[in-house]
C-alpha positions in Angstrom: 7.1 55.4 49.6 7.8 58.6 48.3 10.2 59.5 46.1 11.9 61.3 48.8 11.8 58.0 51.3 12.7 55.8 48.4 16.2 58.0 47.2 17.3 57.8 51.2 16.7 54.0 50.8 18.9 53.7 47.9 21.6 56.1 49.8 21.8 54.0 52.3 22.1 50.7 50.3 24.5 52.8 48.2 26.4 53.7 51.8 26.2 50.2 52.9 27.5 48.7 49.9 30.4 51.2 49.8 31.2 50.7 53.8 31.6 46.5 52.6 33.5 47.5 49.5 35.9 49.2 52.1 35.9 46.2 54.8 36.8 44.0 51.5 39.5 46.2 50.7 40.7 46.1 54.4 41.1 42.7 54.9 42.6 42.2 51.6 45.5 44.9 52.8 45.5 42.9 55.6 45.8 39.7 54.3 48.6 40.4 51.5 51.0 42.4 54.2 50.6 38.8 56.0 51.3 36.2 53.2 54.1 36.5 50.7 53.4 37.8 47.4 53.9 33.9 45.8 50.9 33.4 48.1 48.7 36.6 47.0 49.9 37.3 43.6 48.7 34.5 41.9 44.9 35.1 43.3 44.9 39.0 42.3 46.3 37.8 38.9 43.2 35.5 38.8 40.7 38.4 39.7 42.5 40.7 37.2 42.2 38.1 34.5 38.4 37.3 35.4 37.7 40.8 35.3 39.6 41.6 31.3 37.7 38.2 30.4 34.1 39.6 31.9 34.8 42.7 30.3 35.5 40.9 26.8 32.7 39.2 27.0 30.6 42.2 27.0 32.0 43.5 24.0 34.1 46.2 25.4 35.5 48.5 22.5 39.2 47.9 21.9 39.8 51.5 23.0 38.2 50.7 26.2 39.9 47.3 26.9 43.7 49.1 26.0 43.1 51.7 28.7 42.3 48.9 30.9 45.4 47.0 29.7 47.3 50.4 30.2 45.7 50.7 33.7 47.1 47.2 34.3 50.4 48.0 33.1 51.0 50.7 35.2 49.8 49.3 38.0 52.3 46.9 37.1 55.2 49.4 37.3 54.2 50.7 40.2 54.1 47.7 41.9 57.6 46.7 41.0 59.4 49.9 41.8 57.7 49.5 44.9 58.9 46.8 45.2 62.3 47.6 44.4 62.8 50.4 46.7 61.4 48.2 49.7 64.9 46.0 48.8 
């Protein structure tokens, strides 16, 4: 396989992976639209907590861990504001 073919193969693989991620996101959006937050909230928290645990297990820097926590807090704040506005 030439370098060109290898690159095309890798690009195609990346595109398939991207499409799968987008489809997964679309399924999750439909799920959270159809279920109350009491159902999907704990599931989402478990995923985020597992990601944080995984990041900690690879010994990420303290500053990166703080960045992740800050981003999570910002997302939660925006979500809370959105919930308040929709009521």
